[in-house]
Jmol script that loads the backbone (N, CA, C; Angstrom):
load data "model"
ATOM      1  N   MET A   1      -5.089  20.849  -8.246  1.00  0.00           N
ATOM      2  CA  MET A   1      -5.422  19.668  -7.477  1.00  0.00           C
ATOM      3  C   MET A   1      -4.791  18.463  -8.180  1.00  0.00           C
ATOM      4  N   ILE A   2      -4.191  17.574  -7.423  1.00  0.00           N
ATOM      5  CA  ILE A   2      -3.625  16.335  -7.939  1.00  0.00           C
ATOM      6  C   ILE A   2      -4.291  15.185  -7.211  1.00  0.00           C
ATOM      7  N   ILE A   3      -4.804  14.235  -7.979  1.00  0.00           N
ATOM      8  CA  ILE A   3      -5.406  13.033  -7.409  1.00  0.00           C
ATOM      9  C   ILE A   3      -4.618  11.845  -7.931  1.00  0.00           C
ATOM     10  N   THR A   4      -4.209  10.964  -7.044  1.00  0.00           N
ATOM     11  CA  THR A   4      -3.466   9.768  -7.426  1.00  0.00           C
ATOM     12  C   THR A   4      -4.281   8.536  -7.055  1.00  0.00           C
ATOM     13  N   VAL A   5      -4.400   7.620  -8.005  1.00  0.00           N
ATOM     14  CA  VAL A   5      -5.067   6.349  -7.750  1.00  0.00           C
ATOM     15  C   VAL A   5      -3.998   5.276  -7.888  1.00  0.00           C
ATOM     16  N   ALA A   6      -3.681   4.586  -6.788  1.00  0.00           N
ATOM     17  CA  ALA A   6      -2.587   3.624  -6.807  1.00  0.00           C
ATOM     18  C   ALA A   6      -2.913   2.416  -5.943  1.00  0.00           C
ATOM     19  N   GLY A   7      -2.201   1.345  -6.201  1.00  0.00           N
ATOM     20  CA  GLY A   7      -2.343   0.135  -5.414  1.00  0.00           C
ATOM     21  C   GLY A   7      -1.434  -0.935  -5.974  1.00  0.00           C
ATOM     22  N   GLY A   8      -1.151  -1.941  -5.196  1.00  0.00           N
ATOM     23  CA  GLY A   8      -0.217  -2.963  -5.610  1.00  0.00           C
ATOM     24  C   GLY A   8      -0.828  -4.142  -6.333  1.00  0.00           C
ATOM     25  N   LYS A   9      -2.096  -4.388  -6.146  1.00  0.00           N
ATOM     26  CA  LYS A   9      -2.733  -5.563  -6.731  1.00  0.00           C
ATOM     27  C   LYS A   9      -3.469  -5.200  -8.009  1.00  0.00           C
ATOM     28  N   GLY A  10      -3.361  -6.056  -9.003  1.00  0.00           N
ATOM     29  CA  GLY A  10      -4.076  -5.834 -10.252  1.00  0.00           C
ATOM     30  C   GLY A  10      -5.534  -6.257 -10.163  1.00  0.00           C
ATOM     31  N   GLY A  11      -6.359  -5.684 -11.025  1.00  0.00           N
ATOM     32  CA  GLY A  11      -7.748  -6.100 -11.111  1.00  0.00           C
ATOM     33  C   GLY A  11      -8.664  -5.558 -10.032  1.00  0.00           C
ATOM     34  N   THR A  12      -8.251  -4.485  -9.358  1.00  0.00           N
ATOM     35  CA  THR A  12      -9.081  -3.951  -8.278  1.00  0.00           C
ATOM     36  C   THR A  12      -9.897  -2.733  -8.688  1.00  0.00           C
ATOM     37  N   GLY A  13      -9.745  -2.275  -9.938  1.00  0.00           N
ATOM     38  CA  GLY A  13     -10.551  -1.157 -10.418  1.00  0.00           C
ATOM     39  C   GLY A  13      -9.855   0.189 -10.422  1.00  0.00           C
ATOM     40  N   LYS A  14      -8.527   0.206 -10.281  1.00  0.00           N
ATOM     41  CA  LYS A  14      -7.799   1.476 -10.254  1.00  0.00           C
ATOM     42  C   LYS A  14      -7.986   2.256 -11.554  1.00  0.00           C
ATOM     43  N   SER A  15      -7.861   1.573 -12.684  1.00  0.00           N
ATOM     44  CA  SER A  15      -8.003   2.252 -13.973  1.00  0.00           C
ATOM     45  C   SER A  15      -9.431   2.767 -14.172  1.00  0.00           C
ATOM     46  N   MET A  16     -10.405   1.995 -13.736  1.00  0.00           N
ATOM     47  CA  MET A  16     -11.803   2.421 -13.869  1.00  0.00           C
ATOM     48  C   MET A  16     -12.067   3.675 -13.041  1.00  0.00           C
ATOM     49  N   ILE A  17     -11.563   3.713 -11.824  1.00  0.00           N
ATOM     50  CA  ILE A  17     -11.735   4.886 -10.966  1.00  0.00           C
ATOM     51  C   ILE A  17     -11.013   6.095 -11.569  1.00  0.00           C
ATOM     52  N   ALA A  18      -9.755   5.895 -11.993  1.00  0.00           N
ATOM     53  CA  ALA A  18      -8.959   6.995 -12.534  1.00  0.00           C
ATOM     54  C   ALA A  18      -9.584   7.576 -13.795  1.00  0.00           C
ATOM     55  N   THR A  19     -10.016   6.717 -14.719  1.00  0.00           N
ATOM     56  CA  THR A  19     -10.610   7.225 -15.960  1.00  0.00           C
ATOM     57  C   THR A  19     -11.968   7.868 -15.703  1.00  0.00           C
ATOM     58  N   SER A  20     -12.721   7.326 -14.776  1.00  0.00           N
ATOM     59  CA  SER A  20     -14.023   7.928 -14.446  1.00  0.00           C
ATOM     60  C   SER A  20     -13.852   9.317 -13.849  1.00  0.00           C
ATOM     61  N   LEU A  21     -12.907   9.459 -12.921  1.00  0.00           N
ATOM     62  CA  LEU A  21     -12.634  10.774 -12.338  1.00  0.00           C
ATOM     63  C   LEU A  21     -12.164  11.762 -13.405  1.00  0.00           C
ATOM     64  N   ALA A  22     -11.245  11.321 -14.258  1.00  0.00           N
ATOM     65  CA  ALA A  22     -10.727  12.195 -15.310  1.00  0.00           C
ATOM     66  C   ALA A  22     -11.844  12.629 -16.260  1.00  0.00           C
ATOM     67  N   PHE A  23     -12.720  11.711 -16.601  1.00  0.00           N
ATOM     68  CA  PHE A  23     -13.831  12.020 -17.501  1.00  0.00           C
ATOM     69  C   PHE A  23     -14.743  13.098 -16.909  1.00  0.00           C
ATOM     70  N   VAL A  24     -15.068  12.946 -15.637  1.00  0.00           N
ATOM     71  CA  VAL A  24     -15.949  13.916 -14.968  1.00  0.00           C
ATOM     72  C   VAL A  24     -15.263  15.273 -14.830  1.00  0.00           C
ATOM     73  N   PHE A  25     -14.003  15.283 -14.371  1.00  0.00           N
ATOM     74  CA  PHE A  25     -13.292  16.547 -14.198  1.00  0.00           C
ATOM     75  C   PHE A  25     -13.054  17.266 -15.517  1.00  0.00           C
ATOM     76  N   ALA A  26     -12.837  16.521 -16.595  1.00  0.00           N
ATOM     77  CA  ALA A  26     -12.545  17.126 -17.903  1.00  0.00           C
ATOM     78  C   ALA A  26     -13.735  17.903 -18.455  1.00  0.00           C
ATOM     79  N   LYS A  27     -14.900  17.664 -17.932  1.00  0.00           N
ATOM     80  CA  LYS A  27     -16.082  18.413 -18.386  1.00  0.00           C
ATOM     81  C   LYS A  27     -16.017  19.879 -17.974  1.00  0.00           C
ATOM     82  N   THR A  28     -15.303  20.187 -16.888  1.00  0.00           N
ATOM     83  CA  THR A  28     -15.277  21.564 -16.398  1.00  0.00           C
ATOM     84  C   THR A  28     -13.877  22.129 -16.170  1.00  0.00           C
ATOM     85  N   LYS A  29     -12.840  21.268 -16.193  1.00  0.00           N
ATOM     86  CA  LYS A  29     -11.481  21.734 -15.897  1.00  0.00           C
ATOM     87  C   LYS A  29     -10.486  21.099 -16.862  1.00  0.00           C
ATOM     88  N   LYS A  30      -9.355  21.777 -17.052  1.00  0.00           N
ATOM     89  CA  LYS A  30      -8.270  21.188 -17.820  1.00  0.00           C
ATOM     90  C   LYS A  30      -7.753  19.989 -17.027  1.00  0.00           C
ATOM     91  N   THR A  31      -7.720  18.818 -17.645  1.00  0.00           N
ATOM     92  CA  THR A  31      -7.445  17.584 -16.933  1.00  0.00           C
ATOM     93  C   THR A  31      -6.388  16.758 -17.659  1.00  0.00           C
ATOM     94  N   PHE A  32      -5.439  16.222 -16.902  1.00  0.00           N
ATOM     95  CA  PHE A  32      -4.436  15.307 -17.436  1.00  0.00           C
ATOM     96  C   PHE A  32      -4.614  13.962 -16.763  1.00  0.00           C
ATOM     97  N   LEU A  33      -4.690  12.921 -17.559  1.00  0.00           N
ATOM     98  CA  LEU A  33      -4.734  11.557 -17.043  1.00  0.00           C
ATOM     99  C   LEU A  33      -3.453  10.879 -17.512  1.00  0.00           C
ATOM    100  N   ILE A  34      -2.642  10.428 -16.580  1.00  0.00           N
ATOM    101  CA  ILE A  34      -1.364   9.799 -16.914  1.00  0.00           C
ATOM    102  C   ILE A  34      -1.401   8.369 -16.399  1.00  0.00           C
ATOM    103  N   ASP A  35      -1.351   7.417 -17.316  1.00  0.00           N
ATOM    104  CA  ASP A  35      -1.352   5.996 -16.968  1.00  0.00           C
ATOM    105  C   ASP A  35       0.098   5.529 -16.907  1.00  0.00           C
ATOM    106  N   VAL A  36       0.611   5.306 -15.719  1.00  0.00           N
ATOM    107  CA  VAL A  36       2.016   4.924 -15.559  1.00  0.00           C
ATOM    108  C   VAL A  36       2.177   3.434 -15.239  1.00  0.00           C
ATOM    109  N   ASP A  37       1.204   2.641 -15.616  1.00  0.00           N
ATOM    110  CA  ASP A  37       1.304   1.195 -15.455  1.00  0.00           C
ATOM    111  C   ASP A  37       2.314   0.679 -16.481  1.00  0.00           C
ATOM    112  N   VAL A  38       3.470   0.200 -16.016  1.00  0.00           N
ATOM    113  CA  VAL A  38       4.532  -0.210 -16.934  1.00  0.00           C
ATOM    114  C   VAL A  38       4.255  -1.563 -17.586  1.00  0.00           C
ATOM    115  N   GLU A  39       3.409  -2.373 -16.998  1.00  0.00           N
ATOM    116  CA  GLU A  39       3.137  -3.691 -17.560  1.00  0.00           C
ATOM    117  C   GLU A  39       1.959  -3.699 -18.519  1.00  0.00           C
ATOM    118  N   CYS A  40       0.911  -2.993 -18.191  1.00  0.00           N
ATOM    119  CA  CYS A  40      -0.284  -3.039 -19.036  1.00  0.00           C
ATOM    120  C   CYS A  40      -1.093  -1.744 -18.919  1.00  0.00           C
ATOM    121  N   PRO A  41      -0.596  -0.644 -19.492  1.00  0.00           N
ATOM    122  CA  PRO A  41      -1.385   0.587 -19.451  1.00  0.00           C
ATOM    123  C   PRO A  41      -2.628   0.431 -20.332  1.00  0.00           C
ATOM    124  N   ASN A  42      -3.795   0.688 -19.780  1.00  0.00           N
ATOM    125  CA  ASN A  42      -5.018   0.453 -20.553  1.00  0.00           C
ATOM    126  C   ASN A  42      -6.076   1.540 -20.411  1.00  0.00           C
ATOM    127  N   ASP A  43      -5.717   2.685 -19.862  1.00  0.00           N
ATOM    128  CA  ASP A  43      -6.704   3.760 -19.721  1.00  0.00           C
ATOM    129  C   ASP A  43      -7.287   4.158 -21.074  1.00  0.00           C
ATOM    130  N   HIS A  44      -6.468   4.114 -22.121  1.00  0.00           N
ATOM    131  CA  HIS A  44      -6.950   4.475 -23.459  1.00  0.00           C
ATOM    132  C   HIS A  44      -8.065   3.534 -23.921  1.00  0.00           C
ATOM    133  N   LEU A  45      -8.009   2.278 -23.499  1.00  0.00           N
ATOM    134  CA  LEU A  45      -9.059   1.330 -23.872  1.00  0.00           C
ATOM    135  C   LEU A  45     -10.376   1.669 -23.184  1.00  0.00           C
ATOM    136  N   LEU A  46     -10.290   2.029 -21.907  1.00  0.00           N
ATOM    137  CA  LEU A  46     -11.500   2.370 -21.159  1.00  0.00           C
ATOM    138  C   LEU A  46     -12.153   3.645 -21.679  1.00  0.00           C
ATOM    139  N   LEU A  47     -11.333   4.568 -22.210  1.00  0.00           N
ATOM    140  CA  LEU A  47     -11.866   5.829 -22.726  1.00  0.00           C
ATOM    141  C   LEU A  47     -12.132   5.778 -24.237  1.00  0.00           C
ATOM    142  N   ASN A  48     -11.823   4.633 -24.850  1.00  0.00           N
ATOM    143  CA  ASN A  48     -12.047   4.436 -26.284  1.00  0.00           C
ATOM    144  C   ASN A  48     -11.344   5.515 -27.120  1.00  0.00           C
ATOM    145  N   ILE A  49     -10.066   5.737 -26.829  1.00  0.00           N
ATOM    146  CA  ILE A  49      -9.274   6.697 -27.602  1.00  0.00           C
ATOM    147  C   ILE A  49      -8.041   6.003 -28.171  1.00  0.00           C
ATOM    148  N   GLU A  50      -7.525   6.536 -29.262  1.00  0.00           N
ATOM    149  CA  GLU A  50      -6.338   5.977 -29.883  1.00  0.00           C
ATOM    150  C   GLU A  50      -5.108   6.692 -29.358  1.00  0.00           C
ATOM    151  N   ARG A  51      -4.120   5.911 -28.953  1.00  0.00           N
ATOM    152  CA  ARG A  51      -2.892   6.494 -28.422  1.00  0.00           C
ATOM    153  C   ARG A  51      -2.039   7.058 -29.556  1.00  0.00           C
ATOM    154  N   GLN A  52      -1.251   8.080 -29.218  1.00  0.00           N
ATOM    155  CA  GLN A  52      -0.304   8.662 -30.154  1.00  0.00           C
ATOM    156  C   GLN A  52       1.093   8.492 -29.572  1.00  0.00           C
ATOM    157  N   LYS A  53       2.010   7.973 -30.379  1.00  0.00           N
ATOM    158  CA  LYS A  53       3.387   7.808 -29.916  1.00  0.00           C
ATOM    159  C   LYS A  53       4.068   9.167 -29.934  1.00  0.00           C
ATOM    160  N   VAL A  54       4.585   9.572 -28.790  1.00  0.00           N
ATOM    161  CA  VAL A  54       5.257  10.858 -28.671  1.00  0.00           C
ATOM    162  C   VAL A  54       6.764  10.660 -28.683  1.00  0.00           C
ATOM    163  N   GLU A  55       7.229   9.669 -27.936  1.00  0.00           N
ATOM    164  CA  GLU A  55       8.663   9.471 -27.779  1.00  0.00           C
ATOM    165  C   GLU A  55       8.928   8.043 -27.317  1.00  0.00           C
ATOM    166  N   THR A  56      10.036   7.478 -27.769  1.00  0.00           N
ATOM    167  CA  THR A  56      10.454   6.178 -27.283  1.00  0.00           C
ATOM    168  C   THR A  56      11.389   6.373 -26.107  1.00  0.00           C
ATOM    169  N   PHE A  57      11.129   5.637 -25.042  1.00  0.00           N
ATOM    170  CA  PHE A  57      11.934   5.763 -23.823  1.00  0.00           C
ATOM    171  C   PHE A  57      12.532   4.403 -23.512  1.00  0.00           C
ATOM    172  N   CYS A  58      13.839   4.357 -23.295  1.00  0.00           N
ATOM    173  CA  CYS A  58      14.518   3.104 -22.934  1.00  0.00           C
ATOM    174  C   CYS A  58      15.231   3.294 -21.607  1.00  0.00           C
ATOM    175  N   GLN A  59      15.176   2.269 -20.795  1.00  0.00           N
ATOM    176  CA  GLN A  59      15.837   2.301 -19.499  1.00  0.00           C
ATOM    177  C   GLN A  59      16.633   1.014 -19.345  1.00  0.00           C
ATOM    178  N   ASN A  60      17.905   1.139 -19.033  1.00  0.00           N
ATOM    179  CA  ASN A  60      18.728  -0.044 -18.786  1.00  0.00           C
ATOM    180  C   ASN A  60      18.342  -0.681 -17.461  1.00  0.00           C
ATOM    181  N   LEU A  61      18.303  -1.992 -17.450  1.00  0.00           N
ATOM    182  CA  LEU A  61      17.977  -2.724 -16.232  1.00  0.00           C
ATOM    183  C   LEU A  61      19.232  -3.383 -15.691  1.00  0.00           C
ATOM    184  N   ALA A  62      19.374  -3.404 -14.397  1.00  0.00           N
ATOM    185  CA  ALA A  62      20.525  -4.042 -13.765  1.00  0.00           C
ATOM    186  C   ALA A  62      20.360  -5.552 -13.816  1.00  0.00           C
ATOM    187  N   LEU A  63      21.440  -6.257 -14.116  1.00  0.00           N
ATOM    188  CA  LEU A  63      21.426  -7.716 -14.073  1.00  0.00           C
ATOM    189  C   LEU A  63      21.802  -8.151 -12.669  1.00  0.00           C
ATOM    190  N   ILE A  64      20.988  -9.035 -12.120  1.00  0.00           N
ATOM    191  CA  ILE A  64      21.241  -9.515 -10.749  1.00  0.00           C
ATOM    192  C   ILE A  64      21.579 -10.981 -10.791  1.00  0.00           C
TER     193      ILE A  64
END
end "model"
wireframe off; spacefill off
backbone 0.3
color backbone group
C-alpha cells in the first residue's frame, strides 16, 4: 500500500498527517516515511528523531 500526502500550500498539516499515519502503521507493518519537501523537510522534528546523512545530492539548475 502506498499513501501520499501532498498539497501546494504550506502550513496545512501535511507533515502532521504523514507522520501520524507512519507512526500508527509502523506499529504493525514495515513502514517507510519519505519527506520530499525540498525547502523545509521537518518530519524528523515531529517524530523527535535524529537524521543520518546518507548521501549528498546536487542538481544543476537552469538559469533563466
